[in-house]
MARBA-762300 format. One line per 8 residues: number of its first residue (from 1); their letters; for each residue x, y, z of N, C-alpha, C. Coordinates in steps of 0.1 Angstrom, whole numbers, plus 2048, in hexadecimal, padded with zeros to 3 digits. Atoms other than C-alpha are relative to their C-alpha. Layout:
REM MARBA-762300
NUM = A = X Y Z X Y Z X Y Z ~ ...;
//
This chain:
REM MARBA-762300
1 = XXXXXXXX = 7F7 7F8 807 8A3 148 884 801 80D 807 ~ 7FE 7F4 7F9 8B3 165 895 804 80B 7F6 ~ 7FC 7F4 808 8C0 187 888 80E 805 806 ~ 7F3 7FB 7FC 8E2 197 889 800 80F 7FE ~ 800 7F1 800 8E7 1BD 890 80E 805 802 ~ 7F3 7FA 7FF 906 1D2 88C 7FE 80B 80B ~ 800 7F6 7F6 90E 1E8 8AA 808 80C 7FA ~ 7FA 7F4 806 918 20C 8A0 80E 802 806;
9 = XXXXXXXX = 7F2 7FF 7FB 937 209 8B6 803 7F2 808 ~ 7FC 80C 7FA 94B 1EC 8C5 7FD 802 80F ~ 802 7FF 7F2 940 1E4 8E9 80A 7F7 807 ~ 7F7 808 7F7 956 1D7 905 7F8 7F4 805 ~ 806 80C 7FA 950 1B5 915 7F6 803 80B ~ 808 7FC 7F5 941 1C6 934 7F2 806 7FB ~ 80C 7FB 806 928 1DA 91F 7F8 7F6 7F9 ~ 807 80B 807 91F 1BC 90A 7F9 7F7 80A;
17 = XXXXXXXX = 806 808 7F5 918 1A8 92A 7F4 807 806 ~ 80B 7F8 7FB 901 1C4 937 7F4 800 7F6 ~ 80B 800 80A 8EE 1C6 916 7FA 7F3 7FF ~ 805 80E 801 8EA 1A0 913 7F7 7FD 80D ~ 807 803 7F3 8DF 19D 938 7F2 807 7FF ~ 80D 7F9 800 8C4 1B8 934 7F7 7FB 7F5 ~ 809 805 80B 8B8 1AB 912 7FB 7F2 803 ~ 805 80D 7FE 8B6 187 91D 7F6 7FF 80C;
25 = XXXXXXXX = 80A 7FF 7F5 8A1 191 93C 7F2 801 7FA ~ 80D 800 807 885 196 923 7FB 7F2 7FF ~ 805 80D 802 86E 179 921 7FF 7FB 7F2 ~ 802 804 80E 86C 178 8FC 80D 7FE 7F8 ~ 7F3 802 807 892 175 8F4 805 7F2 802 ~ 7FB 80E 7FF 89D 152 8EC 80F 7FF 802 ~ 7F1 800 800 8C2 15A 8E7 805 80E 7FB ~ 7FA 7F3 804 8D7 179 8E5 80F 7FF 804;
33 = XXXXXXXX = 7F2 7FF 7FD 8FD 17E 8E3 806 80B 7F8 ~ 7F8 7F7 807 916 197 8D8 80D 7F9 7FB ~ 7F5 807 806 932 18B 8C1 80D 803 809 ~ 7F4 7FF 7F8 955 187 8D0 807 80D 7FD ~ 7FA 7F3 803 961 1A6 8BE 7F8 80C 805 ~ 808 7F5 7FA 945 1BB 8CE 7F9 808 7F6 ~ 805 7F7 80B 937 1C7 8AD 7F2 7FB 7FB ~ 80C 805 805 918 1B1 8A7 7F7 7FA 80B;
41 = XXXXXXXX = 809 806 7F6 8F9 1A8 8BB 7F8 7F6 7F8 ~ 808 80B 805 8E8 187 8B3 7F4 7FD 809 ~ 80C 801 7F8 8C4 183 8BF 7F7 7F6 7F9 ~ 80B 809 805 8AA 168 8BC 7F5 801 80A ~ 80B 7FE 7F7 887 16B 8CB 7F8 7F3 801 ~ 808 80C 7FE 870 150 8D8 7F5 7FE 7F6 ~ 80B 800 809 853 159 8C2 802 805 7F2 ~ 7FD 7FB 80E 864 166 8A3 7FD 80F 7FE;
49 = XXXXXXXX = 804 7F2 801 858 18A 8AA 80C 808 805 ~ 7F4 7F8 7FC 875 1A3 8AA 7FD 80E 803 ~ 802 7F2 7FF 865 1C5 8AA 800 805 80F ~ 800 7FC 7F2 85F 1C8 8D0 80E 7FD 806 ~ 7F3 804 7FA 880 1B6 8D9 80A 80A 7FB ~ 7F6 7F7 805 894 1CC 8C2 7FE 80F 804 ~ 803 7F2 7FB 883 1EC 8CD 807 801 80E ~ 7FA 800 7F3 88F 1E2 8F0 80F 7FF 7FE;
57 = XXXXXXXX = 7F1 801 802 8B2 1D8 8E3 806 80D 7FC ~ 7FB 7F3 804 8B6 1FA 8D2 802 809 80C ~ 800 7F7 7F4 8AE 20C 8F3 80B 7FB 809 ~ 7F6 806 7F7 8C4 1F4 907 80E 804 7FB ~ 7F3 7FD 806 8E2 1F9 8F0 803 80F 801 ~ 7FF 7F2 7FF 8DD 21E 8EF 804 805 80E ~ 7FE 7FC 7F2 8DB 222 914 80D 7FB 806 ~ 7F4 806 7FA 8F7 20A 91E 80D 803 7F9;
65 = XXXXXXXX = 7F4 7FF 808 910 20E 902 801 80C 7F7 ~ 801 7F4 809 905 22E 8F0 803 7FC 7F2 ~ 7FE 804 80E 903 21B 8CF 7F3 7FD 7FA ~ 80C 803 808 8EA 214 8B4 801 7F2 7FA ~ 801 80D 806 8DF 1F4 8A3 7FC 801 7F1 ~ 805 800 80D 8DB 1ED 87E 7FF 7F1 7FB ~ 802 80E 805 8CE 1CC 86E 80B 7FD 7F6 ~ 7F5 805 80A 8E9 1B8 85C 7FA 7F4 7F8;
73 = XXXXXX = 804 80C 807 8DA 196 854 7F7 7F7 809 ~ 807 80A 7F8 8C4 179 85F 80B 7F6 805 ~ 7F6 809 7FA 8D7 162 876 7FA 7F2 802 ~ 805 80E 800 8D0 13D 86F 807 7F8 80A ~ 7F9 808 7F6 8E8 132 88A 7FA 802 80E ~ 805 7FD 7F3 8D5 142 8A7 7F6 7F6 806;
//
C-alpha cells in the first residue's frame, strides 16, 4: 500500500522527471510517480516504512521544484 501526497504547486513534466529519477534512485522506493496533471506524488516503499523516504522526498521536491508535500490518502493502487 502506497501513499499519495499533494504538491503545493503544479510541476512541469521536466521537474516531475527529475524528482522521480532522484527519488527512485533510493534503494527503499518500490514505486514513485507524479500524476499526469503534475499535482500529486504517489509513493510506495519496499518495506512499508515511509518516514525516511518522505523526509528525502520533501527535500527533493523543495530543492528541485520549490514546493511542499502534504499527505492526501493511502494509495491502494501503488
